[in-house]
BASEVO-224809 format. One record per residue (C-alpha): residue in one letter; chain; z, x, y. Coordinates in Angstrom, 3 decimals. Layout:
<site r="a" c="A" z="Z" x="X" y="Y"/>
...
***
This chain:
<site r="x" c="A" z="-78.166" x="-106.035" y="140.792"/>
<site r="x" c="A" z="-77.938" x="-109.412" y="139.116"/>
<site r="x" c="A" z="-80.659" x="-111.864" y="140.017"/>
<site r="x" c="A" z="-79.300" x="-114.422" y="142.446"/>
<site r="x" c="A" z="-80.506" x="-117.977" y="142.644"/>
<site r="x" c="A" z="-82.640" x="-118.916" y="145.586"/>
<site r="x" c="A" z="-80.596" x="-119.936" y="148.582"/>
<site r="x" c="A" z="-81.989" x="-121.402" y="151.763"/>
<site r="x" c="A" z="-82.703" x="-118.848" y="154.457"/>
<site r="x" c="A" z="-80.039" x="-119.234" y="157.157"/>
<site r="x" c="A" z="-81.227" x="-120.540" y="160.513"/>
<site r="x" c="A" z="-79.990" x="-119.159" y="163.837"/>
<site r="x" c="A" z="-77.218" x="-121.780" y="164.097"/>
<site r="x" c="A" z="-75.933" x="-120.854" y="160.639"/>
<site r="x" c="A" z="-76.026" x="-117.163" y="161.518"/>
<site r="x" c="A" z="-74.010" x="-117.772" y="164.692"/>
<site r="x" c="A" z="-71.476" x="-119.882" y="162.780"/>
<site r="x" c="A" z="-71.271" x="-117.145" y="160.136"/>
<site r="x" c="A" z="-70.618" x="-114.521" y="162.809"/>
<site r="x" c="A" z="-67.868" x="-116.604" y="164.380"/>
<site r="x" c="A" z="-66.150" x="-117.467" y="161.092"/>
<site r="x" c="A" z="-66.713" x="-114.460" y="158.820"/>
<site r="x" c="A" z="-67.032" x="-111.371" y="161.016"/>
<site r="x" c="A" z="-63.348" x="-111.438" y="162.039"/>
<site r="x" c="A" z="-62.586" x="-110.795" y="158.344"/>
<site r="x" c="A" z="-64.906" x="-107.792" y="157.947"/>
<site r="x" c="A" z="-62.010" x="-105.307" y="158.158"/>
<site r="x" c="A" z="-60.129" x="-107.219" y="155.460"/>
<site r="x" c="A" z="-63.270" x="-107.190" y="153.294"/>
<site r="x" c="A" z="-63.645" x="-103.432" y="153.684"/>
<site r="x" c="A" z="-59.927" x="-102.822" y="153.153"/>
<site r="x" c="A" z="-59.907" x="-104.835" y="149.941"/>
<site r="x" c="A" z="-63.095" x="-103.124" y="148.759"/>
<site r="x" c="A" z="-61.502" x="-99.745" y="149.571"/>
<site r="x" c="A" z="-58.545" x="-100.452" y="147.317"/>
<site r="x" c="A" z="-60.748" x="-101.809" y="144.554"/>
<site r="x" c="A" z="-63.295" x="-98.993" y="144.624"/>
<site r="x" c="A" z="-60.914" x="-96.191" y="145.607"/>
<site r="x" c="A" z="-63.859" x="-94.551" y="147.350"/>
<site r="x" c="A" z="-64.652" x="-95.184" y="151.024"/>
<site r="x" c="A" z="-68.427" x="-94.826" y="150.609"/>
<site r="x" c="A" z="-68.587" x="-97.217" y="147.666"/>
<site r="x" c="A" z="-66.248" x="-99.574" y="149.548"/>
<site r="x" c="A" z="-68.664" x="-99.641" y="152.496"/>
<site r="x" c="A" z="-71.507" x="-100.531" y="150.139"/>
<site r="x" c="A" z="-69.450" x="-103.237" y="148.432"/>
<site r="x" c="A" z="-68.298" x="-104.747" y="151.738"/>
<site r="x" c="A" z="-71.848" x="-104.700" y="153.105"/>
<site r="x" c="A" z="-73.289" x="-106.302" y="149.973"/>
<site r="x" c="A" z="-70.496" x="-108.893" y="150.027"/>
<site r="x" c="A" z="-71.305" x="-109.803" y="153.637"/>
<site r="x" c="A" z="-74.987" x="-110.196" y="152.732"/>
<site r="x" c="A" z="-74.032" x="-112.436" y="149.814"/>
<site r="x" c="A" z="-71.650" x="-114.404" y="152.024"/>
<site r="x" c="A" z="-74.411" x="-115.033" y="154.549"/>
<site r="x" c="A" z="-76.900" x="-115.922" y="151.811"/>
<site r="x" c="A" z="-74.507" x="-118.510" y="150.374"/>
<site r="x" c="A" z="-72.815" x="-119.565" y="153.597"/>
<site r="x" c="A" z="-74.341" x="-123.011" y="153.142"/>
<site r="x" c="A" z="-71.864" x="-123.513" y="150.262"/>
<site r="x" c="A" z="-68.868" x="-122.683" y="152.472"/>
<site r="x" c="A" z="-67.109" x="-126.003" y="153.032"/>
<site r="x" c="A" z="-64.724" x="-125.031" y="155.813"/>
<site r="x" c="A" z="-61.914" x="-123.910" y="153.556"/>
<site r="x" c="A" z="-60.099" x="-120.758" y="154.549"/>
<site r="x" c="A" z="-62.659" x="-118.079" y="155.328"/>
<site r="x" c="A" z="-60.763" x="-114.914" y="154.405"/>
<site r="x" c="A" z="-59.973" x="-115.870" y="150.781"/>
<site r="x" c="A" z="-63.556" x="-117.115" y="150.364"/>
<site r="x" c="A" z="-64.935" x="-113.795" y="151.623"/>
<site r="x" c="A" z="-62.457" x="-111.674" y="149.641"/>
<site r="x" c="A" z="-63.449" x="-113.477" y="146.470"/>
<site r="x" c="A" z="-67.063" x="-112.531" y="147.186"/>
<site r="x" c="A" z="-65.912" x="-108.922" y="147.749"/>
<site r="x" c="A" z="-64.115" x="-108.952" y="144.406"/>
<site r="x" c="A" z="-67.117" x="-110.399" y="142.588"/>
<site r="x" c="A" z="-69.425" x="-107.895" y="144.277"/>
<site r="x" c="A" z="-67.112" x="-105.065" y="143.229"/>
<site r="x" c="A" z="-67.121" x="-106.267" y="139.619"/>
<site r="x" c="A" z="-70.925" x="-106.474" y="139.667"/>
<site r="x" c="A" z="-71.151" x="-102.979" y="141.156"/>
<site r="x" c="A" z="-68.647" x="-101.519" y="138.717"/>
<site r="x" c="A" z="-70.468" x="-103.068" y="135.776"/>
<site r="x" c="A" z="-73.523" x="-101.016" y="136.755"/>
<site r="x" c="A" z="-71.855" x="-97.638" y="136.477"/>
<site r="x" c="A" z="-68.752" x="-98.500" y="134.457"/>
<site r="x" c="A" z="-65.524" x="-96.864" y="135.435"/>
<site r="x" c="A" z="-63.150" x="-96.510" y="138.353"/>
<site r="x" c="A" z="-63.581" x="-93.518" y="140.598"/>
<site r="x" c="A" z="-60.489" x="-91.383" y="141.177"/>
<site r="x" c="A" z="-58.894" x="-91.401" y="144.593"/>
<site r="x" c="A" z="-59.600" x="-87.779" y="145.562"/>
<site r="x" c="A" z="-58.642" x="-87.809" y="149.179"/>
<site r="x" c="A" z="-56.141" x="-90.059" y="150.890"/>
<site r="x" c="A" z="-57.131" x="-90.847" y="154.459"/>
<site r="x" c="A" z="-55.288" x="-88.632" y="156.933"/>
<site r="x" c="A" z="-54.228" x="-90.647" y="159.915"/>
<site r="x" c="A" z="-51.940" x="-89.120" y="162.504"/>
<site r="x" c="A" z="-48.556" x="-90.796" y="162.810"/>
<site r="x" c="A" z="-47.763" x="-92.756" y="165.976"/>
<site r="x" c="A" z="-44.478" x="-90.942" y="166.438"/>
<site r="x" c="A" z="-43.993" x="-87.890" y="168.668"/>
<site r="x" c="A" z="-41.394" x="-86.333" y="166.321"/>
<site r="x" c="A" z="-43.233" x="-83.894" y="163.979"/>
<site r="x" c="A" z="-40.549" x="-84.020" y="161.272"/>
<site r="x" c="A" z="-40.512" x="-87.804" y="161.214"/>
<site r="x" c="A" z="-44.314" x="-87.853" y="161.261"/>
<site r="x" c="A" z="-44.449" x="-85.488" y="158.272"/>
<site r="x" c="A" z="-41.949" x="-87.602" y="156.313"/>
<site r="x" c="A" z="-43.842" x="-90.805" y="157.123"/>
<site r="x" c="A" z="-47.153" x="-89.263" y="156.076"/>
<site r="x" c="A" z="-45.593" x="-87.945" y="152.861"/>
<site r="x" c="A" z="-44.241" x="-91.413" y="152.015"/>
<site r="x" c="A" z="-47.585" x="-93.013" y="152.841"/>
<site r="x" c="A" z="-49.374" x="-90.572" y="150.560"/>
<site r="x" c="A" z="-46.913" x="-91.267" y="147.741"/>
<site r="x" c="A" z="-47.373" x="-95.023" y="148.130"/>
<site r="x" c="A" z="-51.182" x="-94.702" y="148.322"/>
<site r="x" c="A" z="-51.265" x="-92.450" y="145.246"/>
<site r="x" c="A" z="-48.943" x="-94.754" y="143.287"/>
<site r="x" c="A" z="-51.008" x="-97.780" y="144.252"/>
<site r="x" c="A" z="-54.257" x="-96.026" y="143.355"/>
<site r="x" c="A" z="-52.855" x="-95.077" y="139.934"/>
<site r="x" c="A" z="-52.082" x="-98.696" y="139.055"/>
<site r="x" c="A" z="-54.354" x="-100.767" y="136.826"/>
<site r="x" c="A" z="-56.986" x="-102.715" y="138.759"/>
<site r="x" c="A" z="-55.366" x="-106.126" y="138.088"/>
<site r="x" c="A" z="-52.024" x="-104.988" y="139.506"/>
<site r="x" c="A" z="-53.636" x="-103.173" y="142.438"/>
<site r="x" c="A" z="-55.707" x="-106.249" y="143.345"/>
<site r="x" c="A" z="-52.762" x="-108.601" y="143.560"/>
<site r="x" c="A" z="-50.578" x="-106.095" y="145.442"/>
<site r="x" c="A" z="-53.249" x="-105.289" y="148.011"/>
<site r="x" c="A" z="-54.024" x="-108.965" y="148.608"/>
<site r="x" c="A" z="-50.343" x="-109.847" y="149.100"/>
<site r="x" c="A" z="-48.791" x="-106.799" y="150.717"/>
<site r="x" c="A" z="-51.689" x="-105.313" y="152.686"/>
<site r="x" c="A" z="-53.976" x="-108.271" y="153.355"/>
<site r="x" c="A" z="-50.961" x="-110.647" y="153.657"/>
<site r="x" c="A" z="-52.575" x="-113.513" y="151.760"/>
<site r="x" c="A" z="-50.456" x="-116.397" y="150.498"/>
<site r="x" c="A" z="-50.059" x="-117.011" y="146.768"/>
<site r="x" c="A" z="-52.455" x="-119.938" y="147.079"/>
<site r="x" c="A" z="-55.065" x="-117.758" y="148.799"/>
<site r="x" c="A" z="-54.650" x="-114.997" y="146.202"/>
<site r="x" c="A" z="-55.065" x="-117.565" y="143.433"/>
<site r="x" c="A" z="-58.331" x="-118.658" y="145.051"/>
<site r="x" c="A" z="-59.591" x="-115.075" y="145.419"/>
<site r="x" c="A" z="-58.697" x="-114.082" y="141.854"/>
<site r="x" c="A" z="-59.542" x="-117.476" y="140.324"/>
<site r="x" c="A" z="-56.232" x="-117.907" y="138.509"/>
<site r="x" c="A" z="-53.205" x="-120.212" y="138.634"/>
<site r="x" c="A" z="-50.526" x="-119.558" y="141.258"/>
<site r="x" c="A" z="-47.951" x="-118.956" y="138.515"/>
<site r="x" c="A" z="-50.085" x="-116.149" y="137.098"/>
<site r="x" c="A" z="-50.408" x="-114.643" y="140.580"/>
<site r="x" c="A" z="-46.623" x="-114.745" y="141.000"/>
<site r="x" c="A" z="-45.900" x="-113.135" y="137.630"/>
<site r="x" c="A" z="-48.579" x="-110.431" y="138.096"/>
<site r="x" c="A" z="-47.246" x="-109.697" y="141.557"/>
<site r="x" c="A" z="-43.667" x="-109.384" y="140.266"/>
<site r="x" c="A" z="-44.752" x="-107.018" y="137.480"/>
<site r="x" c="A" z="-46.957" x="-105.016" y="139.867"/>
<site r="x" c="A" z="-44.095" x="-104.622" y="142.353"/>
<site r="x" c="A" z="-41.770" x="-103.456" y="139.586"/>
<site r="x" c="A" z="-44.346" x="-100.951" y="138.328"/>
<site r="x" c="A" z="-44.997" x="-99.655" y="141.841"/>
<site r="x" c="A" z="-41.272" x="-99.282" y="142.531"/>
<site r="x" c="A" z="-40.727" x="-97.427" y="139.244"/>
<site r="x" c="A" z="-43.673" x="-95.127" y="139.946"/>
<site r="x" c="A" z="-42.400" x="-94.390" y="143.446"/>
<site r="x" c="A" z="-38.889" x="-93.675" y="142.143"/>
<site r="x" c="A" z="-40.402" x="-91.222" y="139.652"/>
<site r="x" c="A" z="-42.609" x="-89.593" y="142.296"/>
<site r="x" c="A" z="-39.801" x="-89.269" y="144.791"/>
<site r="x" c="A" z="-37.164" x="-88.222" y="142.257"/>
<site r="x" c="A" z="-34.813" x="-91.047" y="143.128"/>
<site r="x" c="A" z="-32.404" x="-93.096" y="141.113"/>
<site r="x" c="A" z="-32.028" x="-96.865" y="141.166"/>
<site r="x" c="A" z="-29.590" x="-96.646" y="144.076"/>
<site r="x" c="A" z="-32.116" x="-94.810" y="146.230"/>
<site r="x" c="A" z="-30.128" x="-91.570" y="146.361"/>
<site r="x" c="A" z="-31.873" x="-88.308" y="145.478"/>
<site r="x" c="A" z="-31.026" x="-86.731" y="142.151"/>
<site r="x" c="A" z="-28.682" x="-83.780" y="142.502"/>
***
């Protein structure tokens, strides 16, 4: 791990403020880490390390939006972690969640689509996956994404447009569909 500068040890008031402001975003931190790492165990480690870093440097939080601030720490933690062992891990197993529908056929089709989307998203380059996950899954605004990724809003918009196009093309190829959405005959 990179050596971090000395930060003041948080007092009990700071810890309580941290809990109130940052803990509601823990699921978002793990979810983002999960898409970055493509491994649930590594994602847990990244999210945990990011929360520790966030607490350590909470004194520098100036009341701006908490979720983008935390997700930027998650991203930086992921890059630090990845630099240690160099290389993305393949997404071996897609989480199997039961569908909320009672119809087995519909549930199977929904699960199949979800697996196709998850596999297509996992196969994307990290830069495209980051921006898509932040916008479409974490529902961040362009401004918030720009803050997390430390880039201009225009760059976020163009990367997002290209990532959406690439994802759509990959899904069409995976599902054997033409531009009009009809199956090939």
